[in-house]
C-alpha positions in Angstrom: 10.6 -6.8 32.3 13.5 -8.6 30.7 14.5 -10.5 27.9 12.8 -10.6 24.8 9.6 -9.3 23.8 6.5 -7.6 23.7 3.8 -7.5 21.4 2.6 -7.4 18.8 1.0 -7.7 15.8 -2.3 -7.0 17.0 -3.0 -6.4 20.6 -1.5 -6.9 24.1 0.7 -5.5 26.6 3.3 -4.7 28.2 6.2 -4.9 30.6 8.0 -2.2 32.4 11.2 -1.9 34.4 11.5 1.7 35.5 8.6 3.2 37.4 7.6 6.6 36.0 7.3 9.4 38.5 3.9 10.8 39.5 2.3 13.1 37.0 1.4 16.7 37.8 -1.8 17.4 39.5 -2.2 20.9 38.1 -5.8 21.9 37.1 -7.0 21.0 33.6 -5.8 23.5 31.0 -5.0 23.7 27.3 -1.3 22.9 26.8 0.9 24.8 24.5 1.8 22.5 21.6 5.4 22.0 20.6 6.3 22.1 16.9 6.1 18.7 15.2 9.3 16.9 15.6 10.1 13.6 14.1 12.6 11.4 15.8 15.6 10.3 13.8 15.4 7.0 12.0 16.8 4.1 14.0 20.4 3.1 13.3 19.9 -0.4 12.1 21.3 -2.6 9.3 18.1 -3.8 7.6 20.0 -6.5 5.8 21.3 -8.1 9.0 19.5 -11.3 10.1 17.6 -11.2 13.4 19.3 -12.6 16.4 18.3 -16.2 17.3 17.2 -16.5 20.9 17.2 -19.7 23.0 13.4 -20.3 23.2 12.2 -23.1 25.5 8.5 -23.8 25.5 7.1 -24.7 28.9 3.3 -25.0 28.2 0.4 -23.8 26.2 -2.4 -22.0 28.1 -5.4 -23.3 26.2 -7.4 -20.1 25.9 -9.1 -19.8 22.5 -8.9 -16.3 20.9 -7.2 -14.5 23.8 -7.6 -10.7 23.8 -5.9 -7.7 25.4 -3.1 -8.7 27.9 -0.6 -7.2 30.3 2.2 -8.1 32.7 2.7 -6.6 36.1 6.1 -6.0 37.8 6.1 -9.4 39.4 5.7 -11.1 36.1 2.1 -12.1 36.6 0.2 -12.3 33.4 -3.3 -10.9 32.8 -5.3 -11.9 29.8 -8.9 -11.1 28.6 -10.5 -14.3 27.2 -13.0 -14.5 24.4 -15.9 -13.8 26.8 -14.0 -10.7 28.1 -13.4 -12.2 31.5 -9.9 -11.3 32.9 -7.7 -14.3 33.7 -4.7 -14.1 35.9 -1.7 -16.5 35.6 1.6 -16.9 37.4 4.8 -16.2 35.5 5.1 -19.8 34.4 1.5 -19.8 33.1 -0.3 -21.5 36.0 -3.8 -20.1 36.7 -4.3 -17.9 39.7 -7.7 -16.1 39.5 -10.4 -14.9 37.2 -12.5 -11.7 37.2 -16.0 -12.2 35.6 -17.8 -8.8 35.2 -21.5 -8.7 35.9 -22.0 -6.8 32.6 -19.3 -7.8 30.2 -17.8 -5.3 27.8 -15.1 -5.6 25.2 -11.8 -5.4 26.9 -9.9 -3.2 24.5 -6.9 -2.6 26.8 -5.6 -4.1 30.1 -2.9 -2.4 32.2 -1.4 -4.2 35.2 2.1 -2.8 35.7 1.0 -0.9 38.7 0.6 -4.2 40.7 -1.8 -2.8 43.3 -4.3 -1.7 40.6 -5.2 -3.3 37.3 -7.3 -1.4 34.7 -9.6 -2.7 32.1 -10.9 -0.3 29.4 -14.1 -1.4 27.8 -14.3 0.6 24.6 -17.8 -0.5 23.6 -19.3 0.5 27.0 -16.9 3.5 27.4 -16.1 2.2 30.8 -13.0 1.9 33.1 -12.9 -1.0 35.5 -10.3 -0.9 38.3 -9.3 -4.1 40.2 -7.0 -4.9 43.0 -4.1 -7.4 42.8 -6.5 -10.2 43.6 -8.9 -9.2 40.8 -11.5 -7.9 43.3 -13.5 -4.9 42.0 -12.3 -1.5 43.3 -14.5 0.8 41.1 -16.1 1.3 37.7 -16.2 4.6 35.9 -18.6 5.3 33.1 -16.7 7.8 31.0 -19.9 9.0 29.3 -21.0 10.5 32.7 -17.9 12.7 33.0 -16.7 13.3 29.4 -18.6 14.5 26.3 -16.5 12.8 23.7 -15.6 9.2 22.8 -12.5 7.6 24.2 -10.5 5.4 21.8 -7.7 4.2 24.0 -6.9 4.4 27.7 -4.1 3.4 30.2 -3.4 3.5 33.9 -0.4 5.7 35.0 1.8 4.8 38.0 0.1 7.5 40.1 -3.3 5.8 39.4 -4.4 8.6 37.1 -5.7 7.6 33.7 -4.5 8.8 30.3 -7.3 8.9 27.7 -7.4 9.7 24.0 -10.7 11.6 23.3 -11.2 10.8 19.6 -14.2 13.2 19.3 -12.1 16.3 20.0 -8.6 14.8 19.3 -7.5 15.6 22.8 -5.1 13.7 25.1 -6.5 13.9 28.6 -5.3 12.9 32.0 -8.1 11.9 34.3 -8.4 11.3 38.0 -10.8 8.3 38.5 -11.2 9.1 42.2 -12.4 12.7 41.9 -13.8 12.2 38.4 -12.0 15.4 37.2 -9.7 16.1 34.3 -6.2 16.9 35.4 -4.6 17.9 32.1 -5.6 18.3 28.4 -3.4 18.4 25.3 -5.1 19.3 22.0 -3.7 17.1 19.1 -5.1 18.9 16.0 -2.0 21.0 15.4 0.3 18.1 16.1 -1.5 15.6 13.8 -2.2 18.1 11.0 -4.2 16.8 8.1 -3.4 13.2 8.6 -6.1 10.7 9.4 -5.0 9.0 12.6 -5.9 5.5 13.6 -5.1 5.4 17.3 -4.7 1.8 18.7 -2.8 1.9 22.0 -1.4 4.1 24.7 1.1 3.5 27.5 3.1 5.5 30.0 6.7 4.6 30.6 9.7 6.4 32.1 7.9 9.7 32.5 6.7 9.6 28.9 3.3 8.7 27.4 3.4 6.8 24.1 0.4 7.1 21.8 0.4 4.6 18.9 -1.1 5.7 15.7 -1.2 2.8 13.2 -1.2 5.3 10.3 1.7 7.7 11.0 3.8 6.5 14.0 4.1 6.8 17.7 3.5 10.2 19.4 5.6 10.8 22.5 4.5 13.2 25.3 6.1 14.0 28.6 4.3 13.3 31.9 2.6 16.7 31.8 1.1 15.9 28.4 3.5 18.2 26.4 4.3 16.9 22.9 8.0 15.9 22.4 8.4 13.9 19.1 7.1 11.2 16.9 8.8 7.8 16.4 8.6 6.6 12.7 7.1 3.2 13.3 3.9 2.7 11.4 1.5 -0.3 11.0 1.5 -1.1 14.7 -1.4 -1.9 17.0 0.7 -1.8 20.2 4.2 -1.6 21.7 5.9 -2.9 24.8 8.9 -1.7 26.9 11.9 -3.4 28.4 14.6 -1.5 30.3 15.5 1.4 28.0 14.0 -0.2 24.9 10.6 0.0 23.1 9.7 -3.2 21.3 7.2 -4.3 18.6 6.5 -7.2 16.3 7.0 -6.7 12.6 8.1 -8.9 9.7 8.2 -12.1 11.7 10.7 -10.7 14.3 10.7 -8.7 17.5 12.3 -5.2 17.0 13.9 -3.5 20.0 14.4 0.2 19.7 16.6 1.9 22.2 14.9 5.0 23.5 18.0 7.1 24.0 20.7 6.0 21.6 18.3 5.4 18.7 19.7 1.9 17.8 17.5 -1.0 16.9 18.0 -4.8 17.1 15.9 -7.7 16.0 15.2 -11.1 17.7 13.7 -14.0 15.7 10.6 -15.8 16.8 10.9 -19.5 17.9 11.8 -21.8 15.1 8.9 -23.6 13.5 6.4 -20.9 14.6 4.3 -19.4 11.9 4.7 -15.6 12.2 1.4 -15.0 10.6 -0.4 -16.9 13.4 1.1 -14.7 16.1 -1.3 -12.1 17.5 0.8 -10.5 20.1 3.9 -11.1 22.3 4.7 -10.1 25.9 8.1 -10.5 27.6 9.0 -10.6 31.3 12.2 -11.1 33.3 12.4 -14.8 32.6 9.4 -15.8 30.5 7.9 -14.7 27.2 4.3 -15.2 26.0 3.2 -15.7 22.4 -0.5 -15.3 21.6 -2.2 -17.2 18.9 -5.8 -18.2 18.2 -5.2 -21.4 20.2 -4.0 -19.7 23.4 -0.9 -18.4 25.0 2.4 -20.3 24.6 4.7 -19.7 27.6 8.5 -19.7 26.8 11.5 -19.6 29.0 14.3 -17.5 27.6 
């Protein structure tokens, strides 16, 4: 993705620039857990004012109460509407297609970066829905038929495997939706300790998997499911990625955290916009998308 933004105050997705490599296909096994390691605090001047970006509003997609959303590598926008249909828009916000499921479920997460496959995770039905680039149904997987626990968050990896957080057993699982088998398992109890996690979001990016816990921060795992560190960002419901940066919405501004040099910068939201009304933000190469109760505002940056 590009310029400025990604979610977030409450839900929504995601843009990616570097495609992670395929994950291991080793048989499922209990992973050795690395010692808990907190990442260093970001190098940032908290007193510095956010950078003011040149926002140019193009249009408002009138979509009351939009839900989970994602961007693919072409800049195409995918948004779940209030009825949990998945709507597809071009980068400038023009409608392309709509997927209306026969049995609607709550679309807790949408992942479209793959381009060839888009995933919808219905948390209430404990179901994965896989669609092609034209929003035609590829397959549906009822997780209750293949797992004993309850999945809280799920995301599609670049190799078309699925990362799942099994909340019942506090286990991070990699799952193959084609063979319906578990590829890898990482127990989280020793990593989390006595804290009470509130998992909200998961995403794979640049060979790492990022698991967002609103209570304690962002847990980072490698593409084999091995624990690496925890980023000290709390109170988040989701994050996005741009180049070598992780971004999130907080305090009325977008925060961009560099994944390698640990620096952080902030970008102010468009002038005149009530930060409290923003539900999430996504950013692509040229366009950014701000989600409110009225719909999705499309900006050129």
